[in-house]
N, C-alpha and C positions, 0 to 999 in steps of 0.2 A: 310585478307589483301585486302583493296579496294583502287582503284586508283581514281584519280580525274575524269577520264572519266566515270567510273562506277557511280559516284554520279550524274553526269550530265544526264546520260541516264535514271536513275531512277526518276529524279525529273520532267521530262516531262510527263504530263498526258493529253491525248486527251480529248476534250469535250465529255460529255456523250450524246448519241443520244436522241432526243426528242421522247417520246413514244406516244402512242395513249391512250386516256381515254375511255375505253370500257364500258361505262355505258349509259343507255337510260334515258333521262330526258325530261320533258315538256319544250317547248320554245314557245315564241310568236314572230311572224314575222310582220314587218311593212315595206311597200314599196309604190311605186306610185300607185299600184293597190289596196291598202287597207291593211287590217290586216288578219292574219291567225294564226292558232295554228299548232303545230307539235311536233314531238318527235326527239330530238337531239341525234345523235349517232356518235361514232368514232371521237371525237374532238381531234385535234392536235393544235400545236401552229400556224399553217398556215390556218386551215379551219376545216370544219365539214360536215357531212351528216345529212339532216333533212327529215324525213318522214312527208309528208303533203298532204292533199287532194287538196290543192290549190297551185300548183307549180307556182312560178314566172318565167317570161321569161328569157332566157339567157341574160347575161350582166346586168341585173337589180341589183341595189344596194338595199340591204335589211338590216334593223336593226333587230338584234336577241336579244331578252331579255330572260335571264335566271333568274328564281326566286327560292328561297329556301323556305322550309316549315316555316322557321323562319321569312320570310318577306323580306330578303335582295334581291336586284336585281342587275343585271349587264347587260349592253347592249353593244354589239359589232356590227360593221358594216361589211358586207360582200358583195361580188359580186357573182351572180349565174354563176357558171362555167359549170354545166351540169344538165340535168334532166334525170330521169329514171322512167320506169314503169316496174315492175316485176310481171309476172304472175306465180302463183304456185298452186299446188294442196294440199289441207289439208289432214289430216289422213283419214277423212271420204270420200275422193275422190271428194269433192266439190272444185270448182275453186275459187281462190281469187286473189287479186292483191294489189300492194303497189306502191304508187307514192313517189317520193322524189327529192330533189335537193342537189347538192354539192355546198358548199359555200367556197370561198377563202376569208379570212379576209383581209380587207383593212383599210387604215387610214380614219377616218371620214372626210367627206367633210364639209368645213365651209359654213355656210349659205350665200347665195348670197344676196348682198345688192341690193335694188331696184335701178332703173335708176335715176340718179340725173338730175335735170334740168340744162339747160345751163346757164352760167353766161353771163349777158349782160353788 
């Protein structure tokens, strides 16, 4: 025997949490300082981490292009929120390091129109 209250309580479902896509994949970066390549990791709906030899400065807007082996491409825009450099030792005791940036995805900026002449 169920009551009307039981039915209401069971019909509510909270939104599912957004997970992390735990896969490494090549990406291309484009910003004011030029272009660079990297390895994208830990992508979520709000941002991602990118290993790159050429980290962009904090606050820089960067276009990130993902490409698939089939040739499809997707480009998103992000803002550099942090940089890191990680030192570590390999199994053979040699030292190594990794650089990377954390991006927060942002809405694309519309191209700025050039200045217009004054009307006389």
